[in-house]
gemmi code that builds the backbone of each chain (N, CA, C; Angstrom):
import gemmi

chains = {
    "A": [
        ("MET", (4.094, 58.626, 51.374), (4.878, 59.842, 51.132), (4.288, 60.575, 49.924)),
        ("THR", (4.150, 61.886, 50.074), (3.617, 62.686, 48.958), (4.717, 62.916, 47.879)),
        ("LEU", (4.328, 63.291, 46.695), (5.272, 63.597, 45.654), (6.209, 64.737, 46.094)),
        ("GLU", (5.639, 65.734, 46.750), (6.450, 66.862, 47.212), (7.553, 66.427, 48.192)),
        ("LYS", (7.201, 65.565, 49.089), (8.168, 65.044, 50.061), (9.213, 64.189, 49.363)),
        ("PHE", (8.759, 63.417, 48.366), (9.689, 62.600, 47.570), (10.708, 63.459, 46.861)),
        ("ILE", (10.245, 64.568, 46.259), (11.155, 65.459, 45.560), (12.184, 66.062, 46.567)),
        ("GLU", (11.691, 66.379, 47.758), (12.584, 66.925, 48.769), (13.693, 65.900, 49.116)),
        ("LYS", (13.290, 64.662, 49.285), (14.287, 63.605, 49.586), (15.197, 63.379, 48.399)),
        ("PHE", (14.662, 63.473, 47.202), (15.403, 63.245, 45.949), (16.483, 64.319, 45.836)),
        ("VAL", (16.099, 65.561, 46.068), (17.050, 66.685, 45.995), (18.201, 66.519, 46.945)),
        ("ALA", (17.881, 65.987, 48.126), (18.906, 65.842, 49.175), (20.028, 64.857, 48.753)),
        ("GLU", (19.779, 64.054, 47.773), (20.823, 63.096, 47.299), (21.815, 63.761, 46.342)),
        ("PHE", (21.536, 64.991, 45.941), (22.458, 65.737, 45.066), (23.288, 66.691, 45.900)),
        ("GLU", (24.531, 66.857, 45.527), (25.436, 67.680, 46.331), (25.618, 69.089, 45.748)),
        ("GLU", (25.527, 69.184, 44.400), (25.891, 70.439, 43.754), (24.766, 71.177, 43.062)),
        ("THR", (23.767, 70.381, 42.583), (22.697, 70.957, 41.766), (21.738, 71.803, 42.613)),
        ("PRO", (21.496, 73.056, 42.243), (20.572, 73.898, 43.027), (19.174, 73.295, 43.137)),
        ("ALA", (18.607, 73.392, 44.333), (17.307, 72.751, 44.630), (16.207, 73.229, 43.694)),
        ("GLU", (16.342, 74.521, 43.264), (15.261, 75.094, 42.429), (15.154, 74.444, 41.063)),
        ("LEU", (16.195, 73.697, 40.693), (16.156, 73.011, 39.374), (15.276, 71.745, 39.389)),
        ("PHE", (14.865, 71.335, 40.597), (14.115, 70.099, 40.680), (12.603, 70.361, 40.764)),
        ("THR", (11.870, 69.740, 39.855), (10.413, 69.742, 39.916), (9.958, 68.330, 39.618)),
        ("ALA", (8.685, 68.114, 39.669), (8.162, 66.750, 39.391), (8.539, 66.364, 37.942)),
        ("ASP", (8.681, 67.331, 37.075), (8.943, 67.026, 35.660), (10.405, 67.096, 35.276)),
        ("THR", (11.290, 67.240, 36.223), (12.719, 67.298, 35.908), (13.183, 65.973, 35.325)),
        ("ASP", (13.876, 66.096, 34.166), (14.487, 64.918, 33.517), (15.842, 64.747, 34.229)),
        ("TYR", (15.779, 64.048, 35.339), (16.926, 64.070, 36.270), (18.221, 63.453, 35.719)),
        ("LYS", (18.110, 62.503, 34.788), (19.333, 61.896, 34.227), (20.087, 62.851, 33.306)),
        ("LYS", (19.440, 63.978, 32.969), (20.122, 64.971, 32.130), (20.867, 66.025, 32.957)),
        ("LEU", (20.717, 65.944, 34.275), (21.431, 66.897, 35.142), (22.923, 66.579, 35.073)),
        ("GLU", (23.758, 67.615, 35.049), (25.185, 67.430, 34.919), (25.763, 66.573, 36.032)),
        ("GLU", (25.183, 66.724, 37.227), (25.738, 66.018, 38.376), (25.335, 64.520, 38.360)),
        ("TRP", (24.380, 64.149, 37.554), (23.869, 62.782, 37.601), (24.975, 61.756, 37.292)),
        ("SER", (25.065, 60.722, 38.107), (26.077, 59.712, 37.896), (25.557, 58.391, 38.482)),
        ("SER", (26.337, 57.350, 38.256), (25.923, 56.042, 38.805), (25.912, 56.074, 40.323)),
        ("LEU", (26.746, 56.896, 40.948), (26.749, 56.979, 42.407), (25.495, 57.700, 42.948)),
        ("THR", (25.069, 58.709, 42.164), (23.813, 59.349, 42.560), (22.653, 58.358, 42.421)),
        ("ALA", (22.693, 57.530, 41.379), (21.643, 56.528, 41.172), (21.583, 55.580, 42.369)),
        ("LEU", (22.766, 55.192, 42.849), (22.804, 54.299, 43.992), (22.208, 54.981, 45.212)),
        ("SER", (22.504, 56.268, 45.405), (21.930, 57.009, 46.526), (20.403, 57.086, 46.414)),
        ("ILE", (19.887, 57.238, 45.196), (18.434, 57.299, 45.008), (17.818, 55.945, 45.337)),
        ("ILE", (18.454, 54.887, 44.831), (17.932, 53.511, 45.138), (17.893, 53.287, 46.641)),
        ("SER", (18.960, 53.742, 47.308), (19.059, 53.582, 48.776), (17.992, 54.432, 49.489)),
        ("MET", (17.776, 55.660, 48.985), (16.779, 56.526, 49.597), (15.382, 55.902, 49.469)),
        ("VAL", (15.063, 55.388, 48.298), (13.737, 54.779, 48.102), (13.584, 53.558, 49.007)),
        ("ASP", (14.680, 52.804, 49.144), (14.682, 51.636, 50.030), (14.382, 52.035, 51.485)),
        ("GLU", (15.024, 53.104, 51.916), (14.886, 53.530, 53.312), (13.598, 54.291, 53.572)),
        ("GLU", (13.249, 55.186, 52.656), (12.122, 56.074, 52.925), (10.744, 55.460, 52.538)),
        ("LEU", (10.760, 54.688, 51.449), (9.523, 54.114, 50.961), (9.447, 52.604, 51.231)),
        ("GLU", (10.563, 52.073, 51.702), (10.676, 50.605, 51.882), (10.246, 49.871, 50.635)),
        ("LYS", (10.734, 50.381, 49.486), (10.485, 49.769, 48.193), (11.817, 49.531, 47.515)),
        ("ARG", (11.906, 48.442, 46.775), (13.154, 48.153, 46.080), (13.037, 48.437, 44.618)),
        ("ILE", (13.749, 49.463, 44.187), (13.798, 49.762, 42.733), (15.177, 49.344, 42.207)),
        ("THR", (15.243, 49.165, 40.910), (16.472, 48.650, 40.301), (17.042, 49.702, 39.326)),
        ("GLY", (18.247, 49.388, 38.842), (18.847, 50.199, 37.788), (17.947, 50.306, 36.592)),
        ("ALA", (17.308, 49.169, 36.268), (16.393, 49.175, 35.115), (15.226, 50.122, 35.318)),
        ("ASP", (14.736, 50.200, 36.537), (13.630, 51.114, 36.854), (14.089, 52.559, 36.601)),
        ("ILE", (15.312, 52.841, 36.992), (15.815, 54.216, 36.777), (15.993, 54.455, 35.279)),
        ("ARG", (16.492, 53.457, 34.598), (16.665, 53.616, 33.117), (15.296, 53.837, 32.438)),
        ("ASN", (14.283, 53.203, 32.982), (12.951, 53.252, 32.348), (12.100, 54.466, 32.785)),
        ("SER", (12.643, 55.285, 33.660), (11.890, 56.493, 34.053), (12.620, 57.724, 33.516)),
        ("THR", (11.871, 58.756, 33.321), (12.447, 60.016, 32.814), (12.436, 61.108, 33.835)),
        ("THR", (11.251, 61.339, 34.402), (11.084, 62.424, 35.388), (11.103, 61.917, 36.813)),
        ("ILE", (11.193, 62.835, 37.734), (11.155, 62.460, 39.151), (9.764, 61.864, 39.466)),
        ("LYS", (8.755, 62.466, 38.843), (7.394, 61.963, 39.052), (7.264, 60.511, 38.545)),
        ("ASP", (7.864, 60.224, 37.391), (7.874, 58.852, 36.896), (8.447, 57.866, 37.914)),
        ("LEU", (9.577, 58.276, 38.479), (10.236, 57.387, 39.408), (9.434, 57.243, 40.726)),
        ("TYR", (8.829, 58.323, 41.120), (7.971, 58.276, 42.323), (6.823, 57.302, 42.116)),
        ("GLU", (6.165, 57.423, 40.996), (5.020, 56.527, 40.715), (5.443, 55.104, 40.551)),
        ("LEU", (6.593, 54.934, 39.883), (7.110, 53.569, 39.690), (7.472, 52.922, 41.043)),
        ("SER", (8.056, 53.743, 41.903), (8.460, 53.245, 43.236), (7.233, 52.814, 44.034)),
        ("LEU", (6.168, 53.662, 43.972), (4.989, 53.346, 44.750), (4.288, 52.096, 44.226)),
        ("SER", (4.485, 51.825, 42.940), (3.816, 50.646, 42.319), (4.486, 49.337, 42.687)),
        ("LYS", (5.628, 49.388, 43.349), (6.377, 48.182, 43.696), (5.729, 47.423, 44.825)),
    ],
    "B": [
        ("MET", (40.390, 30.122, 49.056), (40.487, 31.500, 48.580), (40.692, 31.462, 47.047)),
        ("LYS", (39.897, 32.264, 46.324), (39.999, 32.273, 44.866), (41.297, 32.918, 44.422)),
        ("GLN", (41.895, 32.408, 43.381), (43.144, 32.918, 42.871), (42.897, 34.007, 41.829)),
        ("LEU", (43.704, 35.038, 41.861), (43.627, 36.094, 40.836), (44.553, 35.726, 39.718)),
        ("THR", (44.016, 35.551, 38.544), (44.854, 35.145, 37.420), (44.710, 36.142, 36.282)),
        ("ASN", (45.657, 36.057, 35.346), (45.688, 36.986, 34.248), (44.779, 36.503, 33.105)),
        ("THR", (43.510, 36.329, 33.468), (42.515, 35.898, 32.454), (41.259, 36.745, 32.638)),
        ("LEU", (40.354, 36.641, 31.683), (39.088, 37.367, 31.802), (38.211, 36.672, 32.855)),
        ("GLN", (37.789, 37.420, 33.840), (36.957, 36.862, 34.922), (35.591, 37.546, 34.922)),
        ("GLU", (34.644, 36.956, 35.599), (33.303, 37.548, 35.627), (32.765, 37.544, 37.052)),
        ("MET", (32.129, 38.627, 37.407), (31.447, 38.729, 38.707), (30.285, 39.712, 38.580)),
        ("TYR", (29.117, 39.316, 39.060), (27.935, 40.200, 39.051), (27.651, 40.791, 37.665)),
        ("GLY", (27.899, 39.991, 36.625), (27.568, 40.442, 35.264), (28.596, 41.336, 34.615)),
        ("LEU", (29.689, 41.603, 35.302), (30.771, 42.390, 34.702), (31.990, 41.461, 34.442)),
        ("HIS", (32.605, 41.618, 33.275), (33.841, 40.900, 33.045), (35.019, 41.846, 33.304)),
        ("PHE", (36.106, 41.287, 33.773), (37.280, 42.113, 34.016), (38.567, 41.316, 33.860)),
        ("ARG", (39.629, 42.051, 33.536), (40.974, 41.483, 33.434), (41.991, 42.589, 33.661)),
        ("PHE", (43.281, 42.167, 33.776), (44.320, 43.157, 33.929), (44.436, 43.967, 32.656)),
        ("VAL", (44.763, 45.242, 32.783), (44.973, 46.051, 31.568), (46.279, 45.648, 30.881)),
        ("ASN", (46.330, 45.902, 29.602), (47.574, 45.694, 28.837), (47.727, 46.881, 27.874)),
        ("GLU", (48.808, 46.856, 27.157), (49.102, 48.009, 26.277), (47.967, 48.290, 25.268)),
        ("ASP", (47.273, 47.266, 24.860), (46.165, 47.475, 23.897), (45.066, 48.340, 24.473)),
        ("ASP", (45.011, 48.463, 25.818), (43.960, 49.271, 26.428), (44.322, 50.757, 26.571)),
        ("ALA", (45.533, 51.103, 26.143), (46.031, 52.451, 26.359), (45.080, 53.526, 25.794)),
        ("GLN", (44.553, 53.297, 24.634), (43.677, 54.312, 24.016), (42.418, 54.528, 24.858)),
        ("PHE", (41.830, 53.386, 25.349), (40.612, 53.492, 26.162), (40.939, 54.216, 27.461)),
        ("ILE", (42.064, 53.892, 28.091), (42.450, 54.544, 29.341), (42.618, 56.076, 29.119)),
        ("LEU", (43.256, 56.424, 28.009), (43.427, 57.858, 27.709), (42.077, 58.536, 27.487)),
        ("LYS", (41.197, 57.844, 26.787), (39.876, 58.421, 26.486), (39.157, 58.824, 27.791)),
        ("LEU", (39.216, 57.914, 28.765), (38.519, 58.216, 30.025), (39.271, 59.267, 30.830)),
        ("ARG", (40.592, 59.047, 30.962), (41.383, 59.880, 31.877), (41.628, 61.291, 31.373)),
        ("THR", (41.392, 61.511, 30.074), (41.548, 62.902, 29.615), (40.193, 63.577, 29.369)),
        ("ASN", (39.096, 62.880, 29.748), (37.780, 63.513, 29.682), (37.694, 64.536, 30.786)),
        ("PRO", (37.514, 65.813, 30.473), (37.577, 66.881, 31.513), (36.597, 66.633, 32.650)),
        ("HIS", (35.392, 66.180, 32.369), (34.403, 65.987, 33.436), (34.779, 64.786, 34.315)),
        ("LEU", (35.114, 63.673, 33.651), (35.389, 62.472, 34.404), (36.690, 62.581, 35.233)),
        ("SER", (37.627, 63.378, 34.769), (38.926, 63.405, 35.433), (39.118, 64.608, 36.357)),
        ("ARG", (38.019, 65.243, 36.720), (38.105, 66.442, 37.563), (38.909, 66.200, 38.839)),
        ("TYR", (38.711, 65.029, 39.445), (39.314, 64.806, 40.743), (40.397, 63.735, 40.763)),
        ("ILE", (40.863, 63.325, 39.597), (41.967, 62.364, 39.552), (43.245, 63.056, 39.080)),
        ("HIS", (44.351, 62.347, 39.277), (45.633, 62.924, 38.851), (45.653, 63.108, 37.366)),
        ("SER", (46.343, 64.188, 36.937), (46.365, 64.527, 35.487), (47.076, 63.445, 34.690)),
        ("THR", (46.599, 63.234, 33.457), (47.211, 62.277, 32.567), (47.572, 62.991, 31.287)),
        ("LEU", (48.797, 62.766, 30.823), (49.237, 63.336, 29.554), (48.543, 62.605, 28.404)),
        ("ASN", (47.929, 63.377, 27.496), (47.175, 62.746, 26.421), (48.125, 62.295, 25.308)),
        ("ASP", (48.888, 61.268, 25.611), (49.902, 60.798, 24.648), (49.954, 59.264, 24.712)),
        ("LEU", (49.648, 58.642, 23.601), (49.514, 57.183, 23.546), (50.813, 56.477, 23.914)),
        ("LYS", (51.912, 57.007, 23.399), (53.226, 56.380, 23.658), (53.564, 56.420, 25.156)),
        ("THR", (53.295, 57.565, 25.774), (53.565, 57.708, 27.226), (52.675, 56.757, 28.008)),
        ("GLN", (51.408, 56.661, 27.608), (50.486, 55.767, 28.320), (50.927, 54.296, 28.207)),
        ("LYS", (51.374, 53.916, 27.024), (51.835, 52.514, 26.830), (53.117, 52.254, 27.677)),
        ("GLU", (53.973, 53.245, 27.765), (55.159, 53.117, 28.610), (54.764, 52.942, 30.078)),
        ("TRP", (53.761, 53.727, 30.490), (53.264, 53.609, 31.874), (52.730, 52.175, 32.113)),
        ("ILE", (51.996, 51.643, 31.132), (51.451, 50.291, 31.307), (52.574, 49.247, 31.377)),
        ("ARG", (53.651, 49.464, 30.561), (54.771, 48.516, 30.599), (55.403, 48.507, 32.026)),
        ("ARG", (55.524, 49.694, 32.592), (56.096, 49.730, 33.981), (55.108, 49.155, 34.990)),
        ("TYR", (53.797, 49.385, 34.762), (52.795, 48.779, 35.645), (52.860, 47.258, 35.586)),
        ("LYS", (53.091, 46.695, 34.394), (53.142, 45.238, 34.224), (54.236, 44.637, 35.100)),
        ("GLU", (55.305, 45.378, 35.319), (56.374, 44.884, 36.201), (55.876, 44.845, 37.644)),
        ("ARG", (55.089, 45.835, 38.046), (54.540, 45.846, 39.404), (53.504, 44.745, 39.531)),
        ("GLU", (52.730, 44.518, 38.455), (51.718, 43.434, 38.470), (52.419, 42.078, 38.662)),
        ("GLU", (53.486, 41.883, 37.933), (54.263, 40.633, 38.024), (54.775, 40.391, 39.443)),
        ("LYS", (55.108, 41.460, 40.147), (55.584, 41.338, 41.522), (54.440, 41.217, 42.568)),
        ("GLY", (53.194, 41.373, 42.078), (52.075, 41.326, 43.026), (51.894, 42.595, 43.800)),
        ("GLU", (52.420, 43.687, 43.279), (52.345, 44.963, 43.986), (51.097, 45.777, 43.584)),
        ("GLU", (50.546, 45.456, 42.436), (49.481, 46.302, 41.862), (48.693, 45.527, 40.821)),
        ("TYR", (47.383, 45.806, 40.796), (46.535, 45.185, 39.742), (45.593, 46.256, 39.201)),
        ("TYR", (45.713, 46.466, 37.888), (44.905, 47.493, 37.235), (43.915, 46.765, 36.346)),
        ("PHE", (42.633, 47.002, 36.602), (41.588, 46.222, 35.903), (40.844, 47.108, 34.879)),
        ("ILE", (40.525, 46.464, 33.782), (39.577, 47.046, 32.804), (38.334, 46.188, 32.889)),
        ("PHE", (37.163, 46.846, 32.884), (35.892, 46.171, 33.019), (35.099, 46.244, 31.735)),
        ("PHE", (34.380, 45.159, 31.468), (33.575, 45.056, 30.233), (32.126, 44.715, 30.594)),
        ("LYS", (31.215, 45.353, 29.879), (29.797, 44.979, 29.970), (29.366, 44.560, 28.561)),
        ("ASP", (28.931, 43.346, 28.420), (28.547, 42.840, 27.120), (29.655, 43.080, 26.079)),
        ("LYS", (30.875, 42.762, 26.495), (32.073, 42.816, 25.632), (32.540, 44.240, 25.317)),
        ("THR", (31.831, 45.268, 25.831), (32.260, 46.640, 25.600), (33.034, 47.160, 26.795)),
        ("PRO", (34.228, 47.741, 26.589), (34.953, 48.293, 27.752), (34.198, 49.476, 28.345)),
        ("VAL", (33.993, 49.446, 29.654), (33.157, 50.474, 30.275), (33.910, 51.259, 31.380)),
        ("GLY", (34.995, 50.713, 31.879), (35.645, 51.462, 32.950), (36.895, 50.800, 33.517)),
        ("LEU", (37.494, 51.475, 34.505), (38.775, 51.073, 35.070), (38.729, 51.167, 36.594)),
        ("ASN", (39.506, 50.317, 37.237), (39.682, 50.453, 38.655), (40.981, 49.752, 39.046)),
        ("ARG", (41.581, 50.102, 40.139), (42.942, 49.635, 40.401), (43.156, 49.382, 41.896)),
        ("ILE", (43.907, 48.288, 42.148), (44.377, 47.997, 43.520), (45.876, 48.212, 43.466)),
        ("TYR", (46.436, 49.045, 44.312), (47.856, 49.288, 44.229), (48.438, 49.495, 45.640)),
        ("ASN", (49.750, 49.708, 45.672), (50.445, 49.900, 46.945), (50.215, 48.709, 47.864)),
        ("ILE", (50.216, 47.494, 47.291), (49.942, 46.288, 48.073), (51.195, 45.923, 48.869)),
        ("GLN", (51.061, 45.954, 50.193), (52.144, 45.512, 51.039), (51.619, 45.246, 52.461)),
        ("ASN", (52.129, 44.165, 53.031), (51.778, 43.773, 54.408), (50.269, 43.754, 54.624)),
        ("LYS", (49.537, 43.120, 53.715), (48.065, 42.949, 53.800), (47.277, 44.275, 53.813)),
        ("VAL", (47.958, 45.325, 53.327), (47.294, 46.650, 53.178), (47.315, 47.043, 51.710)),
        ("PHE", (46.275, 47.705, 51.244), (46.227, 48.085, 49.828), (45.540, 49.438, 49.712)),
        ("THR", (45.601, 49.969, 48.504), (44.873, 51.200, 48.161), (44.077, 50.950, 46.903)),
        ("THR", (42.912, 51.561, 46.769), (42.212, 51.493, 45.482), (42.229, 52.901, 44.860)),
        ("GLY", (42.112, 52.913, 43.551), (42.100, 54.215, 42.888), (41.977, 54.092, 41.362)),
        ("SER", (42.160, 55.201, 40.710), (42.037, 55.247, 39.232), (40.673, 54.735, 38.805)),
        ("TRP", (39.669, 54.979, 39.680), (38.305, 54.472, 39.454), (37.603, 55.444, 38.506)),
        ("ILE", (37.337, 55.006, 37.276), (36.739, 55.885, 36.326), (35.922, 55.051, 35.331)),
        ("PHE", (34.679, 55.517, 35.073), (33.786, 54.761, 34.171), (33.183, 55.696, 33.143)),
        ("ASP", (33.004, 55.163, 31.957), (32.392, 55.886, 30.867), (30.972, 56.305, 31.266)),
        ("LYS", (30.613, 57.518, 30.959), (29.282, 58.022, 31.279), (28.174, 57.160, 30.665)),
        ("SER", (28.488, 56.535, 29.516), (27.453, 55.753, 28.811), (27.320, 54.326, 29.390)),
        ("ALA", (28.156, 53.964, 30.361), (28.067, 52.611, 30.913), (26.768, 52.462, 31.718)),
        ("PRO", (26.148, 51.286, 31.729), (24.975, 51.075, 32.591), (25.300, 51.504, 34.033)),
        ("LEU", (24.344, 52.152, 34.706), (24.669, 52.811, 35.958), (25.184, 51.882, 37.047)),
        ("GLU", (24.900, 50.616, 36.980), (25.359, 49.680, 38.047), (26.870, 49.393, 37.948)),
        ("CYS", (27.450, 49.580, 36.748), (28.804, 49.053, 36.496), (29.875, 49.668, 37.417)),
        ("ALA", (29.883, 50.959, 37.578), (30.928, 51.600, 38.400), (30.874, 51.080, 39.836)),
        ("VAL", (29.645, 51.021, 40.381), (29.498, 50.567, 41.758), (29.893, 49.099, 41.895)),
        ("ILE", (29.490, 48.267, 40.938), (29.872, 46.876, 40.964), (31.398, 46.724, 40.922)),
        ("SER", (32.047, 47.543, 40.112), (33.493, 47.459, 40.035), (34.132, 47.807, 41.367)),
        ("ALA", (33.510, 48.777, 42.098), (34.049, 49.149, 43.417), (33.934, 47.976, 44.387)),
        ("LEU", (32.851, 47.215, 44.249), (32.734, 46.005, 45.104), (33.755, 44.938, 44.669)),
        ("ILE", (33.892, 44.765, 43.334), (34.752, 43.715, 42.820), (36.203, 43.915, 43.279)),
        ("VAL", (36.747, 45.140, 43.169), (38.148, 45.329, 43.542), (38.366, 45.017, 45.034)),
        ("ARG", (37.339, 45.333, 45.839), (37.517, 45.049, 47.287), (37.311, 43.588, 47.569)),
        ("ILE", (36.432, 42.924, 46.869), (36.265, 41.472, 47.000), (37.621, 40.782, 46.639)),
        ("VAL", (38.199, 41.244, 45.517), (39.472, 40.682, 45.090), (40.533, 40.941, 46.176)),
        ("ALA", (40.602, 42.139, 46.685), (41.643, 42.496, 47.642), (41.448, 41.753, 48.996)),
        ("PHE", (40.250, 41.865, 49.550), (40.007, 41.257, 50.869), (39.836, 39.785, 50.821)),
        ("GLU", (39.078, 39.279, 49.820), (38.688, 37.865, 49.860), (39.608, 36.974, 49.013)),
        ("TRP", (40.103, 37.478, 47.908), (40.979, 36.647, 47.078), (42.449, 36.808, 47.478)),
        ("LEU", (42.857, 38.021, 47.804), (44.289, 38.265, 48.088), (44.585, 38.240, 49.570)),
        ("GLY", (43.524, 38.171, 50.395), (43.729, 38.064, 51.826), (44.167, 39.357, 52.504)),
        ("MET", (43.860, 40.536, 51.902), (44.215, 41.802, 52.512), (43.329, 42.043, 53.754)),
        ("GLU", (43.849, 42.887, 54.651), (43.078, 43.182, 55.861), (42.668, 44.621, 56.005)),
        ("LEU", (43.332, 45.516, 55.273), (42.970, 46.949, 55.423), (43.174, 47.704, 54.110)),
        ("GLU", (42.161, 48.519, 53.754), (42.350, 49.466, 52.621), (42.771, 50.780, 53.232)),
        ("ASN", (43.896, 51.281, 52.749), (44.372, 52.597, 53.212), (44.410, 53.592, 52.061)),
        ("GLY", (43.379, 54.440, 52.040), (43.300, 55.483, 50.993), (44.202, 56.640, 51.351)),
        ("PHE", (45.517, 56.353, 51.319), (46.486, 57.344, 51.845), (46.570, 58.598, 51.008)),
        ("ASP", (46.214, 58.492, 49.699), (46.321, 59.666, 48.831), (45.016, 60.445, 48.788)),
        ("GLY", (43.960, 59.952, 49.389), (42.789, 60.731, 49.645), (41.824, 60.960, 48.467)),
        ("CYS", (40.692, 61.474, 48.844), (39.610, 61.839, 47.905), (39.423, 63.345, 48.030)),
        ("HIS", (39.355, 64.052, 46.938), (39.186, 65.509, 46.998), (37.967, 65.913, 47.775)),
        ("GLU", (38.125, 66.911, 48.636), (37.013, 67.298, 49.515), (35.780, 67.771, 48.750)),
        ("ASN", (35.984, 68.220, 47.512), (34.813, 68.650, 46.714), (34.148, 67.484, 45.993)),
        ("ASN", (34.783, 66.324, 46.026), (34.214, 65.138, 45.349), (33.210, 64.481, 46.296)),
        ("LYS", (32.162, 65.257, 46.608), (31.257, 64.858, 47.692), (30.511, 63.549, 47.397)),
        ("THR", (30.200, 63.341, 46.093), (29.478, 62.121, 45.763), (30.297, 60.877, 46.085)),
        ("VAL", (31.609, 60.943, 45.742), (32.460, 59.781, 46.053), (32.691, 59.648, 47.579)),
        ("LEU", (32.852, 60.771, 48.251), (33.037, 60.723, 49.711), (31.805, 60.079, 50.361)),
        ("LYS", (30.636, 60.459, 49.880), (29.391, 59.861, 50.418), (29.337, 58.348, 50.146)),
        ("PHE", (29.706, 58.001, 48.918), (29.733, 56.577, 48.548), (30.695, 55.796, 49.436)),
        ("ASN", (31.905, 56.382, 49.634), (32.918, 55.736, 50.452), (32.370, 55.464, 51.863)),
        ("ARG", (31.695, 56.469, 52.399), (31.146, 56.279, 53.764), (30.086, 55.193, 53.758)),
        ("MET", (29.281, 55.117, 52.683), (28.269, 54.043, 52.596), (28.967, 52.674, 52.611)),
        ("LEU", (30.131, 52.640, 51.965), (30.862, 51.367, 51.875), (31.566, 51.027, 53.186)),
        ("GLY", (31.618, 52.002, 54.099), (32.213, 51.717, 55.412), (33.566, 52.374, 55.622)),
        ("LEU", (34.048, 53.130, 54.631), (35.340, 53.806, 54.834), (35.189, 54.886, 55.918)),
        ("GLN", (36.234, 55.045, 56.692), (36.239, 56.055, 57.728), (37.384, 57.035, 57.519)),
        ("GLU", (37.093, 58.306, 57.810), (38.126, 59.337, 57.585), (39.314, 59.142, 58.526)),
        ("SER", (40.529, 59.295, 57.955), (41.719, 59.103, 58.769), (42.613, 60.359, 58.794)),
        ("GLY", (42.301, 61.318, 57.944), (43.148, 62.538, 57.945), (42.897, 63.371, 56.716)),
        ("LYS", (43.740, 64.404, 56.566), (43.615, 65.295, 55.409), (45.001, 65.589, 54.871)),
        ("ILE", (45.084, 65.723, 53.524), (46.345, 66.192, 52.931), (46.021, 67.318, 51.996)),
        ("ILE", (46.948, 68.238, 51.834), (46.733, 69.411, 50.992), (47.788, 69.426, 49.910)),
        ("ASP", (47.337, 69.569, 48.650), (48.315, 69.790, 47.564), (47.797, 70.894, 46.652)),
        ("TYR", (48.446, 71.044, 45.500), (48.128, 72.195, 44.654), (46.680, 72.169, 44.132)),
        ("LYS", (46.022, 70.982, 44.144), (44.629, 70.882, 43.670), (43.610, 71.088, 44.787)),
        ("GLY", (44.110, 71.188, 46.012), (43.166, 71.382, 47.151), (43.385, 70.413, 48.254)),
        ("THR", (42.289, 70.199, 49.066), (42.375, 69.326, 50.205), (41.787, 67.948, 49.896)),
        ("TYR", (42.501, 66.938, 50.293), (42.067, 65.558, 50.052), (41.798, 64.879, 51.431)),
        ("ILE", (40.696, 64.129, 51.471), (40.357, 63.394, 52.693), (40.886, 61.969, 52.581)),
        ("THR", (41.744, 61.548, 53.514), (42.205, 60.175, 53.503), (41.235, 59.289, 54.313)),
        ("MET", (41.109, 58.043, 53.878), (40.130, 57.157, 54.487), (40.651, 55.733, 54.574)),
        ("THR", (40.152, 54.979, 55.515), (40.538, 53.576, 55.610), (39.271, 52.710, 55.687)),
        ("LEU", (39.448, 51.442, 55.301), (38.326, 50.465, 55.339), (38.891, 49.134, 55.848)),
        ("THR", (38.292, 48.622, 56.921), (38.692, 47.324, 57.390), (37.937, 46.241, 56.642)),
        ("LYS", (38.516, 45.056, 56.624), (37.815, 43.934, 55.981), (36.450, 43.696, 56.656)),
        ("ALA", (36.419, 43.809, 58.003), (35.171, 43.564, 58.746), (34.089, 44.569, 58.326)),
        ("ASP", (34.489, 45.853, 58.193), (33.506, 46.844, 57.801), (33.039, 46.654, 56.363)),
        ("PHE", (33.961, 46.276, 55.502), (33.576, 45.988, 54.102), (32.555, 44.840, 54.073)),
        ("GLU", (32.858, 43.748, 54.781), (31.978, 42.598, 54.730), (30.601, 42.925, 55.273)),
        ("LYS", (30.575, 43.824, 56.274), (29.304, 44.219, 56.882), (28.458, 45.015, 55.878)),
        ("ASN", (29.124, 45.905, 55.141), (28.383, 46.812, 54.242), (28.149, 46.230, 52.859)),
        ("LYS", (28.951, 45.248, 52.468), (28.849, 44.644, 51.145), (27.438, 44.114, 50.853)),
        ("GLU", (26.870, 43.459, 51.876), (25.573, 42.839, 51.668), (24.482, 43.873, 51.336)),
        ("LYS", (24.608, 45.055, 51.911), (23.623, 46.113, 51.586), (23.687, 46.478, 50.109)),
        ("PHE", (24.891, 46.609, 49.599), (25.091, 46.974, 48.200), (24.548, 45.862, 47.290)),
        ("ILE", (24.815, 44.632, 47.659), (24.348, 43.496, 46.884), (22.802, 43.498, 46.809)),
        ("ARG", (22.213, 43.828, 47.964), (20.738, 43.879, 47.987), (20.210, 45.055, 47.181)),
        ("LEU", (20.817, 46.247, 47.382), (20.331, 47.436, 46.678), (20.493, 47.294, 45.149)),
        ("LEU", (21.548, 46.638, 44.734), (21.785, 46.500, 43.281), (21.150, 45.227, 42.721)),
        ("ASN", (20.424, 44.549, 43.589), (19.691, 43.330, 43.123), (20.680, 42.307, 42.542)),
        ("LEU", (21.770, 42.094, 43.232), (22.808, 41.174, 42.728), (22.747, 39.779, 43.368)),
        ("GLU", (21.759, 39.579, 44.266), (21.661, 38.278, 44.939), (21.470, 37.149, 43.937)),
    ],
}
model = gemmi.Model(1)
for chain_id, residues in chains.items():
    chain = gemmi.Chain(chain_id)
    for i, (resn, *xyz) in enumerate(residues, 1):
        res = gemmi.Residue()
        res.name, res.seqid = resn, gemmi.SeqId(i, " ")
        for name, pos in zip(("N", "CA", "C"), xyz):
            atom = gemmi.Atom()
            atom.name, atom.element = name, gemmi.Element(name[0])
            atom.pos, atom.b_iso = gemmi.Position(*pos), 0.0
            res.add_atom(atom)
        chain.add_residue(res)
    model.add_chain(chain)
structure = gemmi.Structure()
structure.add_model(model)
structure.setup_entities()
């Protein structure tokens, strides 16, 4: 999966935040909508789309969407 | 079947116990936070009133009608969740609210814990979310569906439309394993 496709899937896990606010460099945990339930959705999306298992610690240790994408691929 | 007792218990790295009057300030802090309380019933920001509410809750707890839990991560209180309206093997969950600073797994784990307590420890057979989830609370509605809850109707009040949902024990047991795997709780 390309980074662009990953961002597209990432955006789809948010319900309220406008899609144009998301780029590879978005510090996603600073978005107002970010919550533990969104985190679970992201973990689930990575599990389904990339067949990779990321953890809460992985999310804590990443800042941008690109960070999380690269970390997911490295699993 | 495990017994629910009025002591500090631990599951999946979270400690929990029944709330008591000493927790009133923490409950108020969360329930009067404008962002966190957007979709829950309003709470008067008054310590005395909150303590009185807890005293009345303790009577329901004593009768086995309701259990209100406070959760701790590394001895720090991080959130609340509640099983109530317990009758004829049917229950409701609610008052689910967690501090924004809590580690992100905590709220989800608490949602699993209250249902494990209800279905597996107390022998309940059905969760009936009769008072509903606000239709704009899309993140929670999505989470509920992931957990296996199914829509059962709609109610309308002054704050808008609420979606009522139910969860059978069988559906919870089927979906619980996915959460345990995703959260790396095995």
